[in-house]
C-alpha positions as CSV (number, residue, x, y, z in Angstrom):
1,M,-3.9,14.8,-53.2
2,A,-1.6,13.3,-50.9
3,S,-0.4,15.5,-47.6
4,R,3.2,16.5,-48.2
5,S,5.2,17.4,-45.1
6,R,8.3,19.4,-46.2
7,D,10.3,21.1,-44.6
8,Y,9.8,24.8,-46.0
9,S,12.1,27.2,-43.9
10,S,14.6,27.4,-46.2
11,R,12.6,28.7,-48.9
12,G,13.4,31.7,-50.9
13,F,11.4,35.2,-52.0
14,S,13.1,37.5,-54.2
15,A,11.5,40.3,-55.4
16,I,12.0,42.3,-59.1
17,K,10.9,46.0,-60.5
18,D,8.7,46.8,-62.7
19,I,7.4,44.1,-64.6
20,V,3.6,42.7,-63.1
21,S,4.1,38.9,-62.5
22,A,4.9,36.5,-59.7
23,G,6.3,32.9,-60.1
24,V,8.3,29.7,-58.9
25,F,11.5,28.3,-60.1
26,P,12.3,24.2,-60.2
27,S,14.1,25.3,-57.4
28,G,10.6,25.8,-54.6
29,K,12.1,29.5,-54.8
30,V,8.8,32.5,-55.0
31,I,10.1,35.3,-57.3
32,I,7.5,38.5,-56.9
33,Y,7.6,41.5,-58.6
34,T,7.6,44.6,-57.6
35,G,5.3,45.9,-60.7
36,I,2.2,43.8,-58.8
37,L,2.4,45.6,-55.6
38,S,0.3,48.6,-56.8
39,I,-2.5,45.6,-57.6
40,C,-1.9,43.6,-54.4
41,K,-2.6,47.4,-52.5
42,D,-1.7,45.5,-48.4
43,E,-0.6,42.7,-47.1
44,D,-3.8,40.6,-47.7
45,G,-3.2,41.0,-51.2
46,L,0.4,40.7,-51.2
47,A,-0.5,37.6,-49.0
48,A,-3.1,36.7,-52.1
49,V,0.1,36.2,-54.0
50,L,2.4,34.2,-51.9
51,G,-0.2,31.9,-50.8
52,H,-0.9,31.1,-54.8
53,E,2.9,30.3,-55.6
54,I,3.6,29.3,-52.5
55,G,0.2,26.8,-53.5
56,H,2.0,25.6,-56.4
57,V,5.2,24.8,-54.4
58,M,3.6,22.4,-51.9
59,A,2.0,20.6,-55.5
60,S,5.0,20.2,-56.7
61,H,3.2,21.4,-59.1
62,V,6.9,22.2,-61.2
63,A,8.1,18.7,-60.4
64,E,4.7,17.4,-62.2
65,D,4.9,19.6,-64.6
66,K,8.0,18.6,-65.9
67,S,7.4,14.5,-65.6
68,K,4.7,15.3,-68.2
69,L,7.4,14.8,-70.9
70,L,6.8,11.2,-70.6
71,F,3.6,10.7,-71.7
72,F,4.8,13.8,-74.5
73,L,7.6,11.8,-76.0
74,P,5.8,8.7,-76.4
75,A,3.5,10.4,-78.3
76,L,5.7,11.7,-80.7
77,I,6.3,8.0,-82.0
78,P,3.2,7.8,-84.3
79,I,4.5,10.2,-86.4
80,S,8.1,10.2,-86.4
81,P,7.6,9.7,-89.9
82,I,6.1,12.5,-90.8
83,L,8.4,14.8,-88.3
84,I,11.8,13.1,-89.7
85,L,9.8,14.2,-92.8
86,A,9.9,17.6,-92.1
87,L,13.3,17.7,-91.0
88,L,14.3,16.7,-94.1
89,G,12.4,19.9,-95.6
90,F,9.1,18.4,-96.5
91,E,6.5,20.6,-95.9
92,M,5.0,18.7,-93.0
93,R,3.7,21.6,-90.8
94,I,-0.9,20.6,-92.1
95,L,-0.3,17.4,-91.6
96,L,1.7,17.8,-87.8
97,Y,-1.1,20.8,-86.9
98,P,-3.5,18.7,-85.6
99,Y,-1.5,16.5,-83.1
100,T,0.8,20.0,-82.2
101,Y,-3.0,21.3,-81.8
102,L,-4.4,18.0,-79.6
103,L,-0.9,17.8,-77.4
104,G,-1.1,21.5,-76.8
105,C,-4.8,21.1,-75.3
106,I,-4.0,18.6,-73.4
107,K,-1.2,20.4,-72.0
108,A,-3.3,23.3,-71.4
109,A,-5.8,22.3,-69.8
110,S,-3.2,20.4,-67.0
111,S,-2.2,23.4,-66.3
112,R,-5.2,25.8,-66.2
113,R,-6.4,22.3,-63.4
114,R,-3.2,23.2,-61.4
115,E,-3.7,26.9,-61.4
116,S,-7.1,27.0,-59.5
117,E,-5.7,23.8,-57.3
118,A,-2.4,27.1,-56.4
119,D,-5.5,29.4,-56.3
120,Y,-7.1,27.0,-53.7
121,I,-4.6,26.3,-51.4
122,G,-3.4,29.7,-50.9
123,L,-6.8,30.7,-49.8
124,V,-6.1,27.8,-47.2
125,L,-2.4,29.1,-46.7
126,M,-3.7,32.3,-46.0
127,A,-6.9,31.8,-43.7
128,K,-4.1,29.8,-41.9
129,A,-2.5,32.5,-41.5
130,G,-4.7,34.8,-40.6
131,Y,-5.0,37.2,-43.4
132,D,-8.4,38.3,-44.8
133,V,-9.2,35.5,-47.6
134,S,-11.6,37.9,-49.4
135,K,-9.5,39.9,-50.7
136,A,-7.8,37.0,-52.7
137,A,-11.1,37.3,-54.9
138,K,-10.5,41.6,-54.5
139,F,-6.8,41.2,-55.6
140,L,-7.5,38.8,-59.0
141,D,-10.7,41.1,-60.3
142,K,-8.1,44.3,-59.9
143,M,-5.4,41.9,-61.9
144,D,-8.8,41.7,-64.3
145,G,-8.8,45.6,-64.8
146,Y,-5.4,45.7,-65.4
147,E,-5.2,43.3,-67.5
148,K,-7.9,45.1,-69.6
149,R,-6.7,48.5,-69.8
150,M,-3.4,46.9,-70.9
151,L,-5.0,45.1,-74.2
152,S,-7.1,48.6,-74.9
153,Q,-3.8,49.7,-75.1
154,K,-3.1,51.1,-79.0
155,N,0.6,52.3,-80.6
156,A,1.0,55.4,-82.4
157,Q,-0.7,52.7,-85.7
158,G,-3.1,52.4,-83.6
159,K,-2.7,48.8,-83.2
160,P,-2.7,47.2,-79.8
161,M,0.5,47.3,-77.7
162,Y,-0.2,44.2,-76.2
163,K,-0.6,41.1,-77.5
164,Q,-3.5,38.6,-75.7
165,E,-2.6,36.0,-74.4
166,T,-4.0,32.1,-75.7
167,S,-7.2,32.1,-74.5
168,G,-10.0,29.4,-75.0
169,F,-8.5,25.9,-75.0
170,L,-5.1,26.5,-75.5
171,A,-4.7,28.9,-72.3
172,S,-2.2,28.1,-70.0
173,H,-4.6,30.3,-66.9
174,P,-8.2,30.1,-66.4
175,H,-9.7,33.1,-67.0
176,T,-8.9,35.7,-64.7
177,G,-12.4,37.0,-64.3
178,S,-13.4,33.7,-63.4
179,R,-10.9,32.9,-61.2
180,A,-11.9,35.6,-59.1
181,E,-15.6,33.7,-59.0
182,K,-14.0,30.9,-57.9
183,V,-12.2,32.0,-55.2
184,R,-15.3,33.7,-54.1
185,E,-17.3,29.7,-54.3
186,W,-14.4,28.5,-52.3
187,L,-14.0,31.6,-49.4
188,P,-17.4,29.2,-47.5
189,E,-15.7,26.2,-47.4
190,V,-12.5,26.8,-46.5
191,I,-13.7,29.6,-44.0
192,E,-15.5,26.7,-42.5
193,R,-12.8,23.9,-42.7
194,T,-9.8,26.5,-41.4
195,G,-12.2,27.8,-38.7
196,R,-11.1,31.3,-39.4
197,A,-13.5,33.9,-40.7
198,P,-12.0,37.5,-42.4
199,P,-11.8,40.3,-40.9
200,L,-9.2,39.2,-39.1
201,G,-7.7,41.8,-36.7
202,P,-4.6,44.0,-37.5
203,S,-1.3,42.1,-39.2
204,S,0.1,42.4,-36.0
205,E,-2.0,39.9,-34.5
206,R,-2.1,37.2,-37.1
207,G,0.1,34.1,-36.8
208,N,3.9,33.6,-38.6
209,K,3.2,30.1,-39.2
210,V,1.6,27.6,-40.9
211,D,0.6,24.2,-39.5
212,A,1.1,21.1,-42.3
213,L,-1.7,20.9,-44.7
214,D,-3.8,17.9,-46.5
215,F,-5.0,18.3,-49.4
216,E,-7.1,15.1,-49.9
C-alpha cells in the first residue's frame, strides 16, 4: 500500500448512544456508538476501536469499495439477457443465483481483506500514540463474547432474537475470534516496527500526535 500524507486534523468524531458498533462515513468522519464503550472498558480499548476506523480512512477503503462498482457493472453484461427477462416477469432467479453468489463471494473477500488491513493499521496507530496494543486483542475477545451472548438470546417463542450475520465465503468481516488471534500474531511485528512495547505508563504521559505512516 502506498504511503499517504494527508491532513486528518479536520476529521470529526461523533458518539451516538446505545448501539454496539462503530464505523466511517464516506466523508471520513468516524462514528462511535456509545454502546461499544462498555466493551472497550478503558482508553486502550477505545483506542483500538478508533485505530481500526481511522485505519479505514487512511487506507481509503470507502473510496476503494465504491471503485469496485466499475468492476461489477461490466460483469453484468454477460447476463444482461437474463436480467431483461427477469424484469419482464420471467422466473430467472435460479439462473442468476450462481452468478450473483460468485460476485458476492468476490466482494466479501475484498471486504474481509480491508477489515484485516484496518486492524493492522489500527495497531500501528495505537503503538505510535502510546497505547497498550495488547488491549486490541482483549477488546476483540470481549466483542466476540458479546456477539455470542446476543446470538444465544431467544424470544418468548423460543426463536433467536438476533439474526446471525452471513458467514463463510459471503462474510463481510473475518470472524471476531479469528481477528483477535491475528492481532496477537501481529503484536511482535508492530512492537518491533514502532519501538513501543506495552505497558506504556499512564495516559497522561502518552503522545497525542501520530506521524505520517508508510504502509508499503
